N, C-alpha and C positions, 0 to 999 in steps of 0.2 A: 436372621441369616444375613451375612455381610457379603456384598458384591463390590468388586473393585474395578476401576478403569484399567483397560489393557492397552499395552503398546503406546503409552503416553510418554512423550519426551521428558527427560528429567527437568524439573522446574516448571513444566506446563501444567496448569491446574486442570482438573477434569471439566468437561463441558457442563456436567450436572453432578452435584454431590449432595446426597442426603446423609446426615450423620445422626443416628439414633432419633429419628423424627417421629413424633407422636402427635395425634390430633384427636381430641374428644369433644363430642357434642352432647352435653348433659351427661347421661349415663352410657352413651354410645361411644365406643372407641373405634373410630373410623380408620385410623392409621396407628399402628402399634409397634413403634420402635424400628422404623425402616432405615437400613443402611444401603445405599445404592450409589454407584458411580458410573458415569457414562463418559467414555473417551471421545475427544473430537474425531469426527468421521464415522462413528458407529451408527448403524440403523438398528434400533431396539424396539421390539414389540412388547407392550405391557398387556398381559392377559389376566382375566379374572372374571368370576361370575358377577352378575348384577349385585351390587351391595358389597363387593369385596374390598373396596377402597380405592379403585382406580381413579375415579373422578376427583376425589379428595386429594390424592397424590398429585394429579395434574394441576389442580388449583393451587396447591402449595408450591409447586415448581414455578408456576407463572406469577407468583406473588399475589394471587387473587384472594388468598387466605394466609394466615400466619400459623406456624406450628405451635402447638401447646408446649412441646418439649423438643429438644434437639435443634438442628440448624440445617437450612437449605441454602446452597450457594450455586451460582452459575458463573463459570469462567473465573472463579476465585472471588466473586463479589456477590452482592445481594441480587435476588431476582429482579427487584425494581430497577436497580442500576443497569442490569443487562437488557431489560426490556426498553428502558428509556434510550439506551445507546443503539437500539436497533439490532442487537445481537440475537434476539429471540423473536420468532414469528409463531403464531398459533392459529390453528383452524379448529374451532370448537363446534359442538353440535348445534348450538343456538345461533340465531341470526337470520335475517331475511334481506334480500336485495333492496336497495333504495329505489322507489318508484321514479320513473321518467329520467333516469340517469344511465348513460351508456357505460359499457364495460370499461372503456378507456378513461372516461371521466372519473369513474369510481376509483380505479386503480391509481390514477394520477393524483387525485385528492389525498388518498391514503399515503402515497409516496412522499408528499410534502410535509408529513408529520414526523419524518425520520431524518436524522442528521446526515446520513450517507446512503441514500436509497439506491436501489437497483434501477437502471433505466426502465421505463415503463414497457417499452417494446420487448426488452429482454425478459421481463417478468411474464408478459403475455405469451411469449414464445415458449418459455420453460413450462408454463401451465398448459400449453397446447391450445390456446384460445385466441391467437393473434387475429384469426379471421373473424372473430366475434367482436372486435374492438368497437365497432360503430353501432352495435346492437344494444338495445335497452336490456339491462341486467335482469329486470323483472319479467322479461318476455322469453327467457331462455328455458331449456329443459332442466330437469333436476340434475342430470349429470353435468351439464354445462355450467350450472350455477355452482356446483361443488368445485369445479375447476376455476371459476372466478374467485371463489373464496380462497382457493389455493394461491392464486396470483396475488391476492390481497395480503396473504401471509408471507409471500416471498418478496414483495416489492421493497420492504425495509432492508433487504440484503442481509438476512440473518445468517448466523453460523449454526444456529439450532432452530429446528422447527418442531412444533408439538402438534400432533394430529389426533383428535379425539373422535373415534369412530368415523373416519373420513369418507368411507364408502357406504355408510348405512343407507338403506332404501334405494341404492343404485342398481341398475341392471348390470348384467355381466359385461357388456360392451363398455358401459360408462366406468365401471370399476377398473377394467383393464386400461383404459385411457388415462385415468387418474393415477394409477400406479406407475405407468410409463413416465408420466410427468415427474412423479416423486423420485423415481430412480435417476432421472437426469439431474435433479437437484442434488441428490446424495452423491452422485458421481463426481461432483465438484469438491468433495472432501468435507461436506457439511454433515452435521449430526441430525438424525431423525429419531424422534420418539413417537410411537403411535400406539393407540389402543384400538382393538378390533374384536368383534365377535366372529369374524370370518377366519377360522384357524388356518385355512389354506393360504390366506394373505400373509400371515405371520410366517408360515412355513416357507413360502416362496421369496419373501422380501426382507426378512430380518436377519441380521448377523447374529443377534442375540435375542433370546426370549426370556422375559422376566415374568414369572407368574406370582400374582398377589392373591391371597386368600385370607379372609377374616382380618384384614389390616396388616398382614405380615407377608414378607416375601418367602415363598415356599420352594421356589426353584429359580435358577438363573443359569443360562448356558445356551449353547447352540440348539437348533431343532433336533439334530442328531443325538446330542447328549441327553435331551429330555426324552426322546424316544427310547434310548437305551435304558434310561431310568425306569421307564414304564414296564420293563420286563422283557426286552428283546423281541422275540417273534411270537406269533400266534399259530398254534397247531390245532387244526380242527378236523373232525371226521364224523361219519355217521355211526351211531351206536348200534343200529340194527337190532335193538332190543336187548343188548348185552348190559349187565350191571355196570354201574359207575364206581363201585368200590375200588379203591387203590389207585385211581388215576392221579390223585394228588401226590402219590409216592413215587411216580415215575421220575427218572433222572431229568433235572433241569426245570421241572414244573413248579411254578410258584403260585398258580391260581387256576382253579377249575370252574368253568361256567357251563351249565347244561341248558340248551335251548331246544325244547322239544326232544327230538331223537338225535340231536347233534351235540357233540362235546366240543368245547372250545378251551384249549389249554394255553395259558401264558407260560412261556418257557425262556429261561436264560441260556439254555443250550438246546436249541431245536434239533440239532443233529442227533444228540443222545436221546432226546424224547422220541424222535421218529424211529430210531433203531430199536428202542424198547417196544414201540407200538408194532413194529414189523414182526415181532415175535408173538404178537397176539392174533388170534384167529378172528376172522369176520370184521376186520377194520376196513371200512369202505370209504371211498371218496376222500382220501387223506389230502389235506391242503396246508401249506405253510405260507404265511404272509407276515410281513414286517409290522411291528407295532406302529401306529400312526401318532401324529401329534395330538389328535383327539383322544386317543387312548391315554396318553400321558397326562393331558389336561384333566380328563375326568378322574383319573387316579389321584392327581395332586389336589384337586378341589372337592373330593368326596366329602359330603356333609358329615359323614360318620368318622372321618379321619380326626384323630386327636392331635391338636396343634402342639408344636414343641414349645417348651418354656412354661411359664406360669399361666394359670387360667386367665383368659381375657374377659373383659367386660362384654355385655351384650353388644352386638354389632348392628350397624345401620343396614337398612334394606335398599330399596331401589334408589333413593335420593342421594346416597353416599357415593 
């Protein structure tokens, strides 16, 4: 599946461009011919099950690994060149704060490794930790440490920031504070690519959602587009002991699920489905709800789904 940058000025290269990128580890095909483009200024969520290829994709983007086939470019050049120029910042899952070093000392040290860094106070302010500047990084709470890591990723003054599970293991308040900081950064016209297992974060914060499964991109679009792809609305009602034969033939119905004594119909035309149900006797507690991003994600990454294109090699699990 090919995705392309949107609303990019003529002659301006995409912030991120994957061209037929593949990566194999032994007999395991972790990334399988990905085409992906991110425009400057976009906030894009990368979603996928464990082992789908997200981490490998991020490593290739950052130049931490080399593609076996295809090409990865950032701002029209190599990932290494973009990283060295300070155009890319990353907040990965691994890493611990340095002992006996204050937050300001840590961020200041990192800033000196970049050619045109952001002022330290500005990075601390954007990350929402200016008041923690004089405190030791290794004495902060988990949520505060995550925001320190965000400040470290910001201080190089990057145009693109990559966030791998940035709010993992954080409580609700800490997640909210971190996302508020990220939105302030994105509002400056910068590009954000993040992976997350919290689908609500993708729903609320991403302009685009790219779903990767078994090393391939299986969907790319706005949250609303993915929800529509999941089958529109869900119509549910109590069966009250009536048979379920024929429910799949009702107008608009694309899928039928029975949970105990309650039917759950996925419908592309919920109005037509409801009108047909209204003509049936003993339909009780009728409810119509919109499909969620979780519905779309589960449908797109169903292990029983047959992937498009040629059969793929065995795929990596947790470590990929």
